[in-house]
C-alpha positions in Angstrom: 0.0 0.0 0.0 1.6 3.3 -1.0 1.8 6.3 1.3 -1.0 8.9 0.9 -0.9 12.5 1.9 -1.0 12.8 5.7 -4.0 15.0 6.1 -7.4 14.7 7.7 -9.9 13.9 5.0 -13.6 15.0 5.1 -16.4 12.5 4.6 -16.7 11.4 1.0 -13.2 12.5 -0.1 -11.0 10.0 -2.0 -7.5 9.6 -3.2 -6.3 7.3 -6.0 -2.8 6.0 -6.8 -2.3 3.6 -9.6 0.3 2.0 -11.9 -0.1 -0.4 -14.8 -1.1 -3.3 -12.6 -2.6 -2.1 -9.3 -4.9 0.6 -7.9 -4.6 1.9 -4.4 -7.6 3.8 -2.9 -8.0 5.9 0.3 -11.6 6.9 0.8 -13.0 8.5 3.9 -16.5 7.4 5.1 -16.9 7.3 8.9 -13.2 6.5 9.0 -10.4 6.0 6.4 -10.9 3.0 4.1 -8.0 1.6 2.2 -8.4 -0.7 -0.8 -5.8 -2.4 -3.0 -7.2 -3.8 -6.3 -6.0 -5.3 -9.6 -9.3 -5.3 -11.3 -10.8 -1.9 -10.8 -10.3 1.6 -12.1 -10.2 5.0 -10.4 -13.9 5.8 -10.9 -16.7 6.9 -8.6 -20.2 5.5 -9.0 -23.6 6.5 -7.6 -25.0 4.2 -4.9 -28.6 5.1 -5.5 -29.0 6.5 -2.0 -29.4 10.2 -1.1 -27.4 12.0 1.5 -29.9 13.4 4.0 -27.7 16.3 4.9 -26.9 17.6 1.4 -29.7 16.1 -0.6 -27.3 14.8 -3.2 -26.7 11.3 -4.4 -24.1 9.3 -2.5 -21.1 8.2 -4.6 -18.4 5.7 -3.7 -15.3 4.3 -5.4 -16.1 1.4 -7.8 -14.0 -1.0 -5.8 -15.8 -0.2 -2.5 -19.2 -0.8 -4.1 -18.0 -4.2 -5.5 -16.7 -5.2 -2.1 -20.0 -4.3 -0.4 -21.9 -6.6 -2.8 -19.7 -9.6 -1.8 -18.8 -8.8 1.8 -21.8 -10.7 3.2 -20.0 -14.0 2.8 -16.9 -12.6 4.5 -18.9 -11.4 7.5 -20.8 -14.7 7.7 -17.6 -16.7 7.7 -16.1 -14.5 10.4 -19.2 -14.9 12.5 -19.2 -18.7 12.2 -15.5 -19.0 13.1 -15.9 -16.5 16.0 -17.8 -19.2 18.1 -15.1 -21.9 17.8 -11.9 -20.1 16.7 -8.6 -21.3 17.9 -7.0 -17.9 18.0 -5.4 -16.9 21.3 -4.2 -13.6 22.5 -0.7 -12.9 21.3 1.6 -9.9 20.7 3.0 -11.6 17.6 0.9 -10.6 14.5 2.0 -13.6 12.5 0.6 -16.0 15.0 -2.8 -14.4 14.7 -2.7 -14.7 10.9 -1.6 -18.3 11.2 -4.5 -19.3 13.5 -6.9 -17.3 11.4 -5.8 -19.2 8.3 -6.3 -22.5 10.1 -9.9 -21.5 11.0 -10.5 -20.4 7.4 -9.2 -23.7 6.0 -11.4 -25.7 8.5 -14.5 -23.7 7.5 -13.8 -24.2 3.8 -13.3 -27.9 4.4 -16.7 -28.0 6.3 -18.5 -26.4 3.3 -16.9 -28.8 0.8 -17.7 -31.8 3.1 -21.4 -30.9 3.2 -21.5 -30.4 -0.6 -19.8 -33.7 -1.4 -21.4 -35.9 1.1 -24.8 -34.3 1.6 -24.6 -34.9 5.3 -25.8 -32.2 7.7 -23.7 -31.9 10.8 -22.8 -28.9 13.0 -19.6 -27.0 12.4 -18.5 -27.8 15.9 -19.0 -31.6 15.3 -17.0 -31.4 12.1 -14.1 -29.7 13.8 -14.2 -32.4 16.6 -14.1 -35.2 14.0 -11.3 -33.4 12.1 -9.1 -33.1 15.2 -9.8 -36.7 16.3 -8.8 -38.1 12.9 -5.7 -35.9 12.7 -4.6 -37.1 16.1 -5.2 -40.8 15.3 -3.2 -40.6 12.1 -0.3 -38.2 13.0 0.2 -38.5 16.8 3.7 -39.5 17.9 3.9 -42.1 20.8 5.5 -40.6 23.8 8.9 -41.8 25.1 8.9 -44.0 28.1 8.5 -42.0 31.3 11.4 -42.0 33.8 9.1 -41.5 36.7 5.7 -40.6 37.9 2.5 -41.9 36.5 2.8 -43.7 33.1 1.4 -41.7 30.2 -1.0 -43.4 27.7 -0.1 -43.2 24.0 -3.7 -43.1 22.7 -4.8 -39.4 22.4 -8.4 -40.5 22.4 -8.2 -41.2 26.1 -9.3 -37.5 26.5 -12.7 -38.4 25.0 -13.4 -41.3 27.3 -15.9 -41.1 30.2 -13.4 -40.2 32.8 -14.8 -37.4 34.9 -14.3 -36.3 38.5 -17.1 -36.9 41.0 -17.5 -36.8 44.8 -16.6 -39.8 46.9 -19.8 -41.8 47.8 -20.9 -41.1 51.3 -20.8 -43.8 54.0 -23.0 -44.1 57.0 -20.1 -43.9 59.4 -18.4 -40.8 58.1 -21.5 -39.0 56.7 -20.9 -36.1 54.4 -17.1 -35.9 55.3 -16.1 -38.9 53.3 -12.5 -38.6 52.2 -9.9 -40.8 50.6 -6.1 -40.5 50.2 -4.9 -38.8 47.1 -3.0 -41.3 45.0 -1.1 -38.6 43.1 0.4 -37.2 46.2 1.3 -40.7 47.4 2.8 -41.9 44.1 5.2 -39.0 43.4 8.8 -39.9 43.0 10.5 -36.5 42.7 9.0 -34.9 45.7 8.5 -36.2 49.2 5.3 -38.2 49.5 2.4 -36.6 51.4 -0.7 -38.1 52.8 -3.5 -35.8 51.8 -7.2 -36.4 51.8 -9.6 -35.5 48.9 -13.3 -35.8 48.5 -13.1 -36.3 44.7 -12.5 -39.5 42.6 -12.5 -40.2 38.9 -15.3 -42.4 37.6 -15.0 -44.4 34.4 
């Protein structure tokens, strides 16, 4: 994007810069809008709407009008990905672009999958299936652990019914039923501690 004149533009003002291959546009609406195009010309077209303040027809750059016609699909894609996006806060701009591209590829794959198979599943379910199949095919077995609890090599262990729940109450102890924590007792690097917990994992 070339550098434009550093001045505050009024609403409706526009600047064009072009060479034999590209057109750069700076147009001020509510804020500055920059467009870089290879298929448009430096022309202004009427929108068919009237400015209520001046009573004149509103005009916009040709590239902006063309973008507004097609922008609905972009906004819809951004909305769908916003519910399940994998982007995380980061000060590195290239990381944000990388994760945004992953979300875009996943959404495009979901659209193609529905068109080719005719199956109707939710986007969330498609992403879950995609991650599960990628893990099954490309996961690398872990090296043998030198201490502590042994780690399982199957990544699907995270999807099994293995949830924490409270220890069942007994008549003798009532609501204060506790058991010894096996993690604290099985540690090898630190001194073992006897600690009580009211939660267990159920299969």
